[in-house]
N, C-alpha and C positions, 0 to 999 in steps of 0.2 A: 816109182817114188816121187817123181816131180809131180804127178797127177794127185797123189795124196796131200801133198803140200798145198797145192792149189785149192783142192776141196776143203782142206782144214782152214785156209785163209778165208775162203768164202763163207764158211760156217761161223768163223769168229767174227767176221765183218757183219754178217746177218744178225748174230746174237747181240753184237754192240748196238747196231743201228736199231734193233728192235727194243732195246732198253733205253733209249735216248728220249728224254722229255724235255721241252722247252716251255717255261712258264712265262707268260707275257705279264707286263707290269700290272694289269687290272685283275690278274688272277692269282689265286693261291692253290696248293695242292696238298693232298694226303697221300701218303704211301701206305699201302695195305700188304703186309706180309702174311700170307696164309689166312687172309680174312680180317687181320687185326691191324688197326692203325698204329704205324710205328714211327713215322716220320713226317715232318711238316715241310712243304716245298715253298720256298720263296721264289720270287721272279728270277729266271736265269737258266742256266744249263743243269740238267740233272741226268742220272743215269740209275735205272732200276733193273733189277735181275729178272729177266723174261720169264714167264710161266710160273714164277714164285711170288714176285711182287706185282702190285697193281697201283697205278696212279689214279686218283679220284680229284678231278679239277673242279674248283668252285669259283664262280665269277663274282668280283667285288663291285663291279659298276652299279650304278644307280638304276633302278627301275621304277617306272611309274605305274601306279594302280589307280584306276578310276572306279568310283562306286557311285551306284544309283542311276536314277532316283528311286530311294527307298521310302516307303509309306511309314511315317512315324506318328506316334500319338504324344502330343506334349503333356506337361504336367497339369494343365488345366482342362484336359480332354478335348483337345482340338487336334484335327489331323493336318499333316502337312508332308510334302515330298522333299527330301533332303538328298543332296548330292555331295560328293567329296572327291578330293584328289589327294593321293599319298604317294610320297617318293621314299623308296626304301633301298637299302643295300646291306651286304654282309659286313660285319665288323672284322677288321684284321686281327688275326691272332689264331693260334692253333685250336684254342678251346672254343672260340666262336665258330670256326668253320667246321669243326667236329660236331657242334651242337646243330649247326644248320643242315649238315649232310646226314647226320644219324638220328637226330631227334625229330626231324620233320622230313616227311617224304618229299613234299615240295613246299619250300618255305614260302613261295609267293602265294601259293594258294592258301596256306595257313594264315599268312599275314593279311590277305584279302578278307578272309572269314573273320579274323579278330578286329579288322577295321570296321566292317559291317555291324559287328556286335558293340564296338565302342560308340559308333555313330548313333545307333539306336538309343544307347543308354544315356548319352550326353544330351541329345535333342529331346528324348522322352523325359529327361529330368529337368527341363527348361520350360518356362511358361512362354505364352505368345508374345508378350511385350519384349522380353528379353532376347527372343529369336529375331524380333523385327529391329531392334536398336543395338544389340550387343553381339553382333556377328563375330567380331574379333574375340571376344571372351569365350564364345562357344567353340571357336576354332582352337583356342589354346587349351581348353578342357579336353577336347578331342585329341589333340597331339599328346597330352601328358597321359591320357587313358590308354592310348595304343602303345606308347612307348614303354610303359610298364608291362603291358601284355606281350610285346614282342621280344623283350630283352632275354628271356629264357631260350629263345630260338637262335640267339646270336645275330639277331637282325637289328640294325640300326635304323630308326625313323628320322629321315632327314627332314622331310616337310610333311605336315598333314594339315589340310584346311577344309573347312566346309564351303564349297563353291556356290552352292545355290540351295535357298530353301523356299519353296513355293507353296502358296496357301490357295485355298479356294476362293472364288469371287466374293462370297459373303464375309469371309475371314478378312480378306484384303480391304474391303469397305469398313468393316468395324476397326480394323488397325489404322486405317487412314483417318477415321474420325477421331480416334484416341490421340493420334499425333497432333491433329489440328487443335484438339482441346488443351493438350499440353502446351503447344505453341502460343495459343490464345492467353492461357494462363501465365506464361512467362512475359508475354507482351504487357499484359495488365500490370503485372508486379513491376516491370521496368517503367512503366507510365507512372505508377504511384510513386516510385522512388525518385524520378525525375521531377515531379510536382512537388514532393517533400523538399528536395534539394532547392527548387526555385522559390519556394516559400521561405525556406531558411536564409537563402540569399537576399531576398527582399527584406526580411526582418534585420539581417545584418546591416543592410544598407541604410534602413531607417535609423537604426540606432547610432551608426556612424554619422549620419546627417544631423541627428539631434545633438550628438556630442559636439560636432563642428559648430552648431549654432549656438550652444552653451558656451564653449570656449571663445566664440566670436563676442558674445556678450560679455564675458568676463574680461577679456582683452580691452573691450570698449569702455567698460566701466573703469579699468585700471588707467587707461589713457585719459579719461574724463577726470578721474581723481588727481592724477599726476598733473593735469592742466590747472585744476582748482588750486592745488597746492602751490604751483608756480605763480599763479595770480595773486594768492593770499600772500606769498612772500614778497611779491614786488609791491603789493599794496601796504604791507607792514613797513617795508623800507621807505616807501614814499611817505607814509604817514609819520614815521620817526623823523624824516628830514624836515618835513613842514612844521611839525610841532617844535622843533629845536629852532627853526627860522623865526617862528611867531613869538617864541619867548624872548629871543634877541631883540625883536621889534618892540615887544612890550617893555622890555627893561629900559630900552632907549627912550621910548616915550614917557615911561613912568619918571625917568630922571628929569624930563622937561616939564613935568607938572600935569601932563595929560593922563588919561587912564583908559584902558580897555577891559573888556570883560575877562575874567580869568579863563585861561585855556586849560581844559583838563588834561591832567597827565596821561601819557600813553601807557596803556597796559598791555604788556607782551603776552602775559599769560592767558588774559581774557580772549586776546586775538588768536592764539594757538588753539584755544578751546572751540572758538567759532570756526576755524579752519577745520577741525576734526569732525564737526558736526555737519558741515557741508560736504565733507568727503564721505561721510557715512550715507548721507541722503542721496549722494550721486550714485553710490554702489547699490543702494536699494532699488533706484529707478532702473538701473541697468539689469539687475536680476529680475 
């Protein structure tokens, strides 16, 4: 009886440990019961029924795929060798893991085949000039094309980049001459723009200088006219005082029997008209 219990305990322990499954954080699992997927296993401790159930483990860690060099024909019928690097991983989730396990025999091989096709399509649809100067744009197009293709497999494209595009010697020489011509054209345009700006600056400087000279002449004329007005005012006051003094003397002499020639009356209106004419002549000379 004791032996039966011991054997029974050993069998139970064996069955228990045979069904133990430990899922690591970077992995996920599917439980198949009689060949049918019935449960999704998250990281941690799990137990399945031995001989009845089976655990299929999928790795979700990132994998690096290297492509190339591949011979491609550009849109302008020139040959080039293209290389690329792709980083992939399985998406977390029961449907994505089932798609990767059941829809693709080996999702890495299928992803690599899709990446080669996408690289040929993207590089083949681009001309030589764009390949030489717009590598980032080509890599973005390659990433989007591969992402759409790999989505049904439950595969996530983490990174996809065209690492190298190599041309033949004659194509490299043609591309180099094209780049030089573009640089010379840009330099010529910049030089023309600089010359135009310099000419406009000199023109503005001449205009400002002429305006300054004109303003100086106007100010000088105004100053001269003001000086003339002051002189005329002083002369008018002096003439008025002298005329009054001469009348007093003439009156005094006339009362004594003597006589002097009559002194003309001082006309202030004619004096102001003379002042205005002199001011106008001074302004015309300054301008």
